[in-house]
C-alpha positions as CSV (number, residue, x, y, z in Angstrom):
1,X,102.4,86.1,114.7
2,X,105.6,86.9,112.7
3,X,108.1,84.4,114.0
4,X,107.7,81.8,111.3
5,X,107.9,84.2,108.3
6,X,110.7,83.8,105.9
7,X,112.7,87.0,105.3
8,X,112.3,86.7,101.5
9,X,108.5,86.6,102.0
10,X,108.6,89.7,104.1
11,X,110.7,91.5,101.5
12,X,108.2,90.5,98.7
13,X,105.2,91.7,100.7
14,X,107.0,95.0,101.7
15,X,108.3,95.9,98.2
16,X,105.1,95.1,96.3
17,X,102.9,96.6,99.0
18,X,104.8,99.9,98.6
19,X,104.5,99.8,94.8
20,X,100.8,99.0,95.0
21,X,100.0,101.8,97.4
22,X,102.1,104.3,95.5
23,X,100.1,103.5,92.4
24,X,96.8,103.3,94.2
25,X,97.1,106.7,95.9
26,X,97.6,108.4,92.5
27,X,95.0,106.8,90.2
28,X,93.8,103.6,91.9
29,X,94.5,100.1,90.6
30,X,96.9,99.1,93.4
31,X,95.1,95.8,93.8
32,X,96.5,94.9,90.4
33,X,99.8,94.5,92.2
34,X,99.0,93.5,95.8
35,X,96.3,90.9,95.3
36,X,98.3,88.8,92.8
37,X,101.2,88.9,95.2
38,X,99.1,87.6,98.1
39,X,97.9,84.8,95.9
40,X,101.5,84.1,94.7
41,X,102.7,83.7,98.3
42,X,100.1,80.9,98.8
43,X,97.0,82.5,100.3
44,X,93.6,81.1,99.1
45,X,91.6,83.6,97.0
46,X,89.1,84.5,99.8
47,X,91.9,84.9,102.3
48,X,94.0,86.9,99.8
49,X,91.1,89.3,99.2
50,X,90.4,89.7,102.9
51,X,94.1,90.2,103.7
52,X,94.5,92.7,100.9
53,X,91.6,94.7,102.5
54,X,93.6,95.0,105.7
55,X,96.7,96.3,104.0
56,X,94.9,98.6,101.5
57,X,92.8,100.1,104.3
58,X,96.0,101.3,106.0
59,X,97.3,102.6,102.6
60,X,94.1,104.4,101.7
61,X,93.8,106.0,105.1
62,X,97.3,107.5,104.6
63,X,96.6,108.8,101.1
64,X,93.2,110.1,102.1
65,X,94.6,112.1,105.0
66,X,97.3,113.5,102.7
67,X,94.7,114.7,100.1
68,X,92.5,116.0,103.0
69,X,95.3,118.2,104.3
70,X,95.8,119.5,100.8
71,X,92.1,120.5,100.6
72,X,91.4,118.1,97.7
73,X,88.4,116.3,99.3
74,X,84.8,117.6,99.0
75,X,83.2,116.5,102.3
76,X,80.0,118.4,101.6
77,X,79.4,116.4,98.5
78,X,80.5,113.0,99.9
79,X,78.9,113.1,103.4
80,X,75.5,111.6,102.4
81,X,77.2,109.0,100.1
82,X,79.7,107.6,102.7
83,X,77.2,105.4,104.6
84,X,75.7,104.1,101.4
85,X,79.2,103.1,100.0
86,X,79.9,101.5,103.5
87,X,76.8,99.3,103.3
88,X,77.4,98.4,99.6
89,X,81.0,97.3,100.4
90,X,79.9,95.2,103.4
91,X,77.3,93.4,101.2
92,X,80.0,92.7,98.6
93,X,82.3,91.2,101.3
94,X,79.5,88.9,102.5
95,X,78.7,87.9,98.9
96,X,82.3,86.9,98.0
97,X,82.2,84.5,101.0
98,X,79.6,82.5,99.1
99,X,80.0,83.3,95.4
100,X,83.1,83.2,93.3
101,X,84.4,86.6,92.2
102,X,85.2,85.2,88.8
103,X,81.5,85.8,87.8
104,X,82.2,89.6,87.7
105,X,85.4,89.4,85.6
106,X,83.9,89.6,82.1
107,X,81.8,92.7,83.1
108,X,84.8,94.4,84.8
109,X,86.9,93.8,81.6
110,X,84.2,95.6,79.4
111,X,83.9,98.5,81.9
112,X,87.7,99.0,82.0
113,X,87.8,99.1,78.1
114,X,85.0,101.8,78.1
115,X,86.9,103.8,80.7
116,X,90.2,103.7,78.8
117,X,88.6,104.6,75.4
118,X,86.6,107.5,76.8
119,X,89.7,108.9,78.7
120,X,91.9,108.7,75.6
121,X,89.3,110.3,73.3
122,X,88.7,113.2,75.7
123,X,92.2,114.6,75.6
124,X,91.7,117.6,77.9
125,X,89.3,115.7,80.1
126,X,90.1,116.0,83.8
127,X,92.8,118.7,83.2
128,X,90.7,121.5,84.7
129,X,87.7,121.5,87.0
130,X,84.3,122.1,85.2
131,X,81.7,120.8,87.6
132,X,78.3,120.0,86.1
133,X,75.0,121.1,87.6
134,X,73.4,117.9,88.7
135,X,69.7,117.1,88.3
136,X,67.8,114.9,90.7
137,X,68.0,112.1,88.2
138,X,71.8,112.5,87.7
139,X,72.3,112.7,91.4
140,X,70.4,109.4,91.9
141,X,72.4,107.7,89.2
142,X,75.7,109.0,90.6
143,X,74.8,107.6,94.1
144,X,73.7,104.2,92.6
145,X,76.9,103.9,90.6
146,X,79.1,104.6,93.7
147,X,77.1,102.1,95.8
148,X,77.7,99.5,93.0
149,X,81.4,100.3,93.0
150,X,81.5,100.0,96.8
151,X,79.9,96.5,96.4
152,X,82.5,95.6,93.9
153,X,85.3,96.7,96.2
154,X,84.0,94.4,98.9
155,X,83.4,91.6,96.4
156,X,86.7,91.8,94.5
157,X,88.5,95.1,94.6
158,X,91.2,95.7,91.9
159,X,90.4,98.8,89.9
160,X,87.9,100.3,92.4
161,X,89.9,103.5,92.8
162,X,90.1,103.9,89.0
163,X,86.3,103.5,88.6
164,X,85.6,106.0,91.4
165,X,88.0,108.6,89.8
166,X,86.2,108.1,86.4
167,X,82.8,108.8,88.0
168,X,84.1,112.1,89.6
169,X,85.7,113.2,86.3
170,X,82.4,112.7,84.5
171,X,81.0,115.0,87.1
172,X,83.5,117.7,86.1
173,X,86.3,117.3,88.7
174,X,89.9,117.5,87.6
175,X,92.1,114.4,88.1
176,X,93.6,115.6,91.4
177,X,90.3,116.5,93.1
178,X,88.8,113.3,91.7
179,X,91.7,111.3,93.2
180,X,91.2,113.0,96.6
181,X,87.4,112.2,96.6
182,X,88.1,108.7,95.5
183,X,90.5,108.1,98.3
184,X,87.9,108.9,100.9
185,X,85.3,106.6,99.4
186,X,87.9,103.9,98.7
187,X,89.0,104.1,102.4
188,X,85.3,103.8,103.5
189,X,84.7,100.8,101.2
190,X,87.9,99.1,102.3
191,X,87.2,99.6,105.9
192,X,83.6,98.3,105.6
193,X,84.8,95.2,103.8
194,X,87.6,94.7,106.3
195,X,85.1,94.7,109.2
196,X,83.1,92.0,107.5
197,X,86.2,89.9,106.7
198,X,87.4,90.2,110.3
199,X,84.0,88.9,111.4
200,X,84.2,86.0,109.0
201,X,87.7,85.2,110.2
202,X,89.3,85.2,106.7
203,X,92.2,87.7,107.3
204,X,95.8,86.7,107.5
205,X,97.1,89.2,110.1
206,X,100.8,88.7,109.7
207,X,100.8,89.1,105.9
208,X,98.3,92.0,106.1
209,X,100.2,94.0,108.7
210,X,103.5,93.7,106.9
211,X,102.1,94.7,103.6
212,X,100.0,97.4,105.3
213,X,103.0,99.1,106.9
214,X,104.7,99.3,103.5
215,X,101.5,100.6,102.0
216,X,101.4,103.4,104.5
217,X,104.8,104.6,103.1
218,X,103.8,104.0,99.5
219,X,100.5,105.8,99.9
220,X,102.2,108.9,101.4
221,X,104.8,109.0,98.6
222,X,102.2,108.5,95.9
223,X,99.8,111.2,97.2
224,X,102.7,113.7,97.4
225,X,103.7,112.8,93.8
226,X,100.1,113.3,92.5
227,X,99.7,116.7,94.4
228,X,103.1,117.9,93.2
229,X,102.9,116.8,89.5
230,X,99.4,117.9,88.8
231,X,96.5,116.6,86.7
232,X,98.4,116.0,83.4
233,X,100.8,113.5,84.9
234,X,97.9,111.8,86.8
235,X,95.9,111.4,83.6
236,X,98.9,109.7,81.9
237,X,99.3,107.3,84.8
238,X,95.5,106.7,84.9
239,X,95.6,105.6,81.2
240,X,98.6,103.3,81.8
241,X,97.1,101.7,84.9
242,X,93.7,101.2,83.2
243,X,95.5,99.5,80.3
244,X,97.4,97.2,82.7
245,X,94.1,96.3,84.4
246,X,92.6,95.5,81.0
247,X,95.5,93.2,80.1
248,X,95.5,91.5,83.5
249,X,91.7,90.9,83.4
250,X,91.8,89.8,79.8
251,X,94.7,87.4,80.5
252,X,93.0,85.8,83.5
253,X,89.8,85.3,81.5
254,X,91.6,83.8,78.6
255,X,93.6,81.4,80.8
256,X,90.4,80.3,82.6
257,X,88.8,79.5,79.2
258,X,91.8,77.5,78.1
259,X,91.8,75.4,81.3
């Protein structure tokens, strides 16, 4: 499986896998790094997305367990949502096999801009936990949004963790608790999509395992950083990562229009 891999390729996958997982375990957005790298080393788009799911599933499992041990995941709240996110992600993974993910890029760009502006305006937002009392209507909307994000994760992926964190902060969680909850749901959506991609036979195992091993280490380091530094640092990194996601999506959209 690994015999024909060039050492420089292994180094690239390992370094950028670590960086992507470190970032992703704090505020999401690791796919901003890992997915372009997999495309850069020559994988077709569908294979790159599938292989990224294998690697990121390992990374998200690690960061999720780290947040879980620190008591930063609300299982009581998330238990009924988990199977819905799972199904949504599987449907997204099936859809990307037949429809180009480029169709979603303009919408994702707009959503990222809204997330960034809202986070910057609300300066103390996510610094302390102020949970809102949820009505039946708001609960239903919350669940629908998370299912839609799960679908997006299976369909494309980059920015999923950031979107989930944003939803939990709107609910009144601080950045650390929001990150912990996001890691559980992100792991579920990654795992669901991975199952579907394995079934469809679109995963490159050698690339995915190498990057996945580095992502385990990066995810552990990133989760420890977030838990140690607190909500203020996480908020700053969240703004930076969201800005980078906007630039990346804007650049891709602009280049596609030119060509």
